[in-house]
C-alpha positions, 0 to 999 in steps of 0.5 A: 845623906851619908854615902852608903857602903856595904860589905862584900859579903852583902853583895854578889859579884855582879853588884860589885862589878856594877859599882866598880863600873860606876867609878870607871864611868865617873873617871871617863866623864872626868877625862871627857871634860878635861878634868883627868886627875892623873895628869896632876903631877904635884900638890903643895902640902903645908900641913898634916891632919895631926899637926892641925889637931894638935896645934889648933890653938896656934893654927886656928884661923890660918890657911893650910893645904892638906892632902890624903884619902877621902874616908867619909863623905856626908852630902847635905845640900849646899854644904857637906863634910868629908874626912881626910886620912893622911900619913898622920891621921884623920881630919874633918873638912867642911865643904860649902858650895858658896866657898868653893864655887858651884861647879867645883861643888858639883864635881865634889859631890861625885867623889867616891870614898877612897879618892885622893884629894887636896884641900886648901882652907881655913882651920876652925872648930865646928859648932859641935866642937870638932876641929876641922878645915873650912875648904876654899879649894878642893882638888881631886888628885887621884881617882879610886877605881876600886872599892874599899872594905866597909868602913865600920868593920874594916879589913879583918880577913888576915889573909887579905890583909897580908896580901893587900897590905896597902888596903890594910894600912888604909883601913887599920890605924893600928897597923899603920902605928906598928910600922911607924914604930918599927921604923922608929926602932930601927932608927934608935938602934942605929942611934945607939950604936952610932953613940958607941962608935959602930960603923954600919956596913953592907955585905953580899946577899948572894954568896957561894957559901951560905954559912954562919948559922944552922939553916938550910939555904935557898939555892939558885944558878948564876947564869953569867958565871955558870955557878950555883949560888945561895942566898945568905943565911947569916951576916957573920962570916963577911962581917968578921972579915971586916974585923980582920981588916981592922974596922973594929966595930961593925954592924949590918941590918939586912935581910937573910933567907932560910929555906924553912917553915912558916909559923908565927915567929918564922918567915923565910926572909927576915931582918937580921942585925949582927954586930962585931966589936974587936977586943971584947968578949961575950960579956961585953956583948951582954952589957951592950945588949942589956943596955940597948934593949933598955934604951929602946924600951925607953925611947920607943915606949917611954917606959922600961915596963910594958905589956906583951899580951897579958904579961908585964915585961920589965927591962929596968931590972938587971937581966938574969944570967944562967948557964944552959947546964944550970937551966936544964938542972933547974927545969928538967932536974937533970944535972949534966955535970955528972953525965960526961959521955955521949952514951950516958947522955943518950941514955938519960934522953931516952929516960925522959922521952927526948927524941934524938938522932944517933949522930947526936953527941952529949952537947946536942942532947943538952940542947934538946933538953933545954929546948924541951924543958927550959924555954917555956919558963924564960919570960923575963929577960934571961941570958942563957950562957955557956953552950956545948961546943958541939952546937957552937961551931964558930965560938971560942971555947971556955978556957977552963972548960973546953966542952963549952963555949963562951956563948949566950942567947937572950930569952924574953917571953920564952923567945930567943931574942939574940945569939952572941959569942966570944968569936973563935979566932983560932984558924986551926980550931976553926978548921977542925970545927968545919970538918966536924960540920962537913961530917954532919952534913954527910950524915944527913944534917942539911943545916950544917956549915960547909968549910969556907976556905977564904974565911979560914984564910982571913982568920990566918991573917989574924983576927983580934979577940972579938965579941959578936952578936946577932939579933932577930929584928922582926921578933924584937919589933913583935915584942915592942909593938905587942904583935902576935905574929911575925906577919904582923910586923912584915909589910909583905910577908911570904905567902903561898901563891893563889894561882 
């Protein structure tokens, strides 16, 4: 008969405790009989479920050893079936008393759903046509002492899924597929950059000055030095020091930390990639980005056209390019080429019900208009270029327009996917930008940058013309896995404590 499993909603706490106790009793019986599975240190696996199924024509009749978690069991007298889940998928196992022996078969019948077992046997196809393994040996490798969710409905409570990701991965194949794909995305990013002669490096996470982005850092006290430190909010300033040092092409993929809110696209710790290339500018970064995104779609999805939700995205076409001022003109109907002062910018903001702070300048107002009126229209890949200098403290000014900088952001599906600059390498200009940031900090802007004297010293040594860019890896994974929220692509997202 099939083993019965019920949902937690169908039983009270007392019944749950009873069922768990049954498992502990079985475990104690195993130990008393000298069959404690936890003393086993290894099991020689020669094949995986998907390999057996995909290569049945060549593996039929061969003996294999597999190992995994028992997800189903049907005991039918002298013969039984079970289903084993390993890292590649599921495969059915036929277990007969006459094949494994009377005592091992009696032990097998006491196995529970969730137990981890090793199986040695011959690959065959049942009369019903299902590819299976005819077991000659069954070994209990680990006893599951807790109940899994009910098999037909899986694990659907999102809070439990995120808190107990280990159970989520067992019960939901699509979740496993998402994280396998995430790993492949990271691998292919590294392959792409290696082909372009980039060097992967690592820089500090715990820093005295968390700069390089507009964000509030997490702060901590380092007892050994009796100094306050911060978790990094960006990778930028240390990577640019390496460009000064002559490494020319560097990148880092790592966690950064921002003491901000949680929503479907933001988590306080997330994965960022930044890269810097000497002797190029933001146009070089545009070419690299478009080529890399197209490459990733082809390698990971097998196509440059794919669906996110009900929207078809096309990475095969050339990405659109538009200045921020032109975007505001197109979608908000406001032409900032004719609005030249801070007061005129604030006046038009009031007319369009755009909330701003008195410290904001013309460039800040342009950005507020862009966020309010433009982002929602940027579905297909679009480079938004030439931002106001006020919102770009680390970026080189445009030679023919010093009020704007050589910067772009790539938007896809209305999301900002990356942020790139022709990097500011003038130490005098950089110092004045830091001074403006310090004024903003004093005026109440908690996301403004502090002056980094060592970074200024590095620029004074001399940094070549450089293009740089930062990518939100989690958001990219969301896009390529059709995931609705950032928590769906983080194995262990940040959650409020239950205590």
